[in-house]
Residue, then its C-alpha position, 0 to 999 in steps of 0.5 A: m740651416q741650423i738643425f737641433r736634435t732632440a729627444d722628443y717632442l717635450e724636448v723639441s717644445k722645450k727648445a722651441a719655447s726658449i727660442i721663442a723666449s730670448q725673442v722676446i726678451l731681446k726685442p720686446n716688441a718684436i713680431l713674431g709669426l705663429a702657428t697653430g696645429s697640434t705641434p706648437i701646443k706644449t711650446y705655448e704651454l711653456l711659454v705661458r709658465m714662463y709668463e706666470a712666473g714673470d720670467l716674460d712680458f708680452s705686453q708691446i709683442s705683436t704676432i701674425n698667424l700663418d693662416e685661418y679656415r675660410g668660413l669658420e667664425a673666430t668663435h668657432k671652436q676649431s678656428y685658428r684665432y679660437f685656438m690661439n686664444q685658448h693655447l696662448f692669448d687668453h693667458i698671457n698679458i698680450n694685447k689682443a689688438n696686436t694679434y693678427l689672423p686672416d679674417g675667415m668670415e670675409p666672403d670674398s677671398i681677394k679682399a681678405c686675402k689683400e687686407y692680410e697681406a697689407i698688415i704682413k707689408n706694413s708691420a716692421g718685419i717678422d722677426l721670428q716665424v714659427l712653423g710646423l710641417g705638414h705630412n705632404g711639405h706644406i707650411g702655412f696652408n701652402e700646399p704642393s703646387d706646380s708653383f711656389s705662391i707669393g703672397t697670401h691667398c686662398v687654397d683648396l686643401t688637399a685630400s691629404t690635409i683634409e684627412a689629416n685635419k678631420r680629427f679635430f671635427n666631428s666627420i670630415e664632412e665638417v673640415p673647412k675645404q679652403a683657407y686663407t694662408m700667408g704665401i711663401a715669400s711672406i714667410l721667406s721673408a721673416k729675419k729668423i725662421l722655427l721649424l718644429v718637427s716631431g714624430e715618425d710619421k714626419a721623417a721622410i718628408l723632413a728629409k725632402a724638406i731638408k736635404g731633397k730638391v727644392t720644388p714646390e712639390v715640397p712647399a717646405s723645401i724653399l726654407q733651404l734657401h733662407q739665411d737663417v733657419v733653425v729646425v728642432a726636430d725629435e729623433k723619431a722625426l730624424l730618421g731619414m737623416 
C-alpha cells in the first residue's frame, strides 16, 4: 500500500486527477471504476479541465461505477447517474453507452444485481478503481457487517450512512434506504485501487482501515490485502497515522 500525504483537499484532488489521467494516457481504452460522493468532485473537475485543454481523450474509455440508489430514476438529481453526468460525463468525449451504473429503477433486486455483476465479469477487468471512504468504513455501499460481501448486491443502508447523505436531500425521509452496490470481491478484482480521503472527520476510520485488523466491521480494511493500493489523503485525514 502506497500512501501520498497532501496538504489539503485540493492537493488530494490534484494528485488523484494526475493518477487517473496517467491511466487514461497509458491505456486509452482503459476501464475505470468510478465513485460518487463529495470527495471525488474536484478530481472530476480537474479531469474535465485536462480534457478541455486537449490533454486527455476519453473516447475509448469505459467506466463502471460502484453503486446506485435503489428507487431513484437516472434523471433524479440525487441519483448517481445524474451525479456522474453532471460532474464528468457531460463534459468529456466519453461514449455514454460505455458508462455503467446499476439500474436503480429495477424493482427485482436479484435481477438488478445479477445483470450488473455480469457487466463487471464480462468486462476486460477494471484497470483503476477509485474509492472514497465512508465514516463507518464503507467502500461503495458495502456497509459494516459480520462478513465480506462477494458480488453485486442490494444493501440496507445503515443509519449513519443515511444521516451522512441526508444533506443532499430535502429531508432524511427522502433518503433512499437501499442501494445496489458492487461487492468487495469485485472491488478487489481491480488491477489498481485509488482511495481518496480528506478531512479530520475521516482520520479515525482511515487509521482503522489502513493499520487496523482486517474485519468486515471496517469494510475498507480489506484493501490491506490488495496488491496495488494507492491512498491519497490530506494531513487532517492522516492525523491518526
